[in-house]
C-alpha positions, 0 to 999 in steps of 0.5 A, a space after each residue: 201259287 198265289 201272289 203275295 200281297 206286298 203289305 202283308 210282308 212288310 206286316 210280317 217283317 215288322 213282328 220278325 224285329 219286335 219279337 228279336 228286340 224283345 229276345 235281345 232286351 231279355 237277354 240283356 236284363 238276365 245278365 244284368 240280374 245275374 251279375 247283381 246275383 254273384 256280387 252278393 254270392 262271391 267271397 270278397 276275398 276274390 274281389 280284393 287283394 289283400 296286402 301281407 301283413 308286416 312283421 315288426 322288427 325289433 331293434 336293440 341300440 346299446 352295447 351287448 350285455 347280457 341276454 333279457 327276456 325280450 327287454 330292450 336292454 340300456 346299454 351297459 358299460 364294466 367298471 373300470 375303476 373304483 370311484 373314491 369315498 366322498 370327503 369328510 365334512 369339515 367340522 365348524 369351530 365352536 363359539 363360544 356365548 356372549 358375556 352378558 352384563 349384569 343387570 341394572 337394579 333401579 333404586 327403590 323410591 319411598 312409597 308415598 303417603 296416600 292422603 288422608 281421606 275428607 270427613 264426608 257425612 253420614 246419611 240417616 238411616 232410611 226409616 222403614 215404611 209401615 206395610 200396605 193394609 187391606 182386606 186380603 193379601 193381592 200380588 203385585 205387578 214387580 218381581 220384588 218390591 222396588 219402593 216406588 209408586 204408581 198406577 196400574 195403568 196395564 202392561 207395556 211392551 215394545 216401542 224401541 227402535 221406532 217399533 209399536 208399542 202394545 198396551 194390554 192388561 197387566 195380568 196377562 201371562 205370556 209376554 212372548 206372545 205379544 212379542 211375536 204379535 208385534 212382529 207379525 203386525 209390523 212386518 206388515 206395516 209401512 212406517 215410512 210416510 212423509 208425515 209425522 204422528 201416532 196412530 193407535 189401533 185398539 182390537 180383540 183377539 179371540 181363543 182362536 187367533 182370530 181377530 176383531 176389526 181394528 178400530 181407529 182409537 187414537 188418530 194421529 190426525 192424518 188420514 194418510 197416517 191412520 190408513 196405513 196403521 190400519 192396512 198392517 192388519 191386512 191378512 194377519 194371523 196370529 197363534 191361538 191364545 197361550 192355554 195359560 190365559 184363561 180369557 176368551 179375548 185379549 184386548 190389545 191397544 196398539 200405537 204406531 209411532 211415525 217418525 223422520 
């Protein structure tokens, strides 16, 4: 027989121990995997004990009476005696209306005689003026004959409540166009200034509504007031001239008053 080396014996023993440990770990892993699979496979009713369902009980509190179809009747008592009829209301006594006194008639006073009117002097009748003659008949600037003599200086619009005044040709057809033009200019005009004066600006409106460069026609004596009047035309957009107006441009003299 050959002798076994001690080192070989210890190495073999170590391999056997490692093999046994490996088998133990594989067995443990198989048990855990089996337990996890059973948790998903076994029905929930095998693991959980369900409580028995409670049956509700309806208690009927009240006096015995006729049986109803599943409703809880209120207590009913038999009628023991007949109730007396309600008492009739006592009629109210009729009160006669109070007697009214006879109306008092005031004594009539004699009417006063109005005083006689004083004699007023009678104004002499107006002597009609002879008609104005000329080479041909021309229309006037007034709707009716007023008898007043004046100069034909043109048409003036506006000027109320410290606003601007527009002066233009008296033959212009449409005053409403000038009123809208003044409104658009006045919303851009800063009339609250520290000085007092009056600036006149002259400009022309073209057929398409565009305007020429506004010029100071009459200065107020203050450069600040004149610049404030010219600034009211910056970015101004007007409507085209009316179709009734036959001219290509319309000249406007606009007065800007500065008051306190």
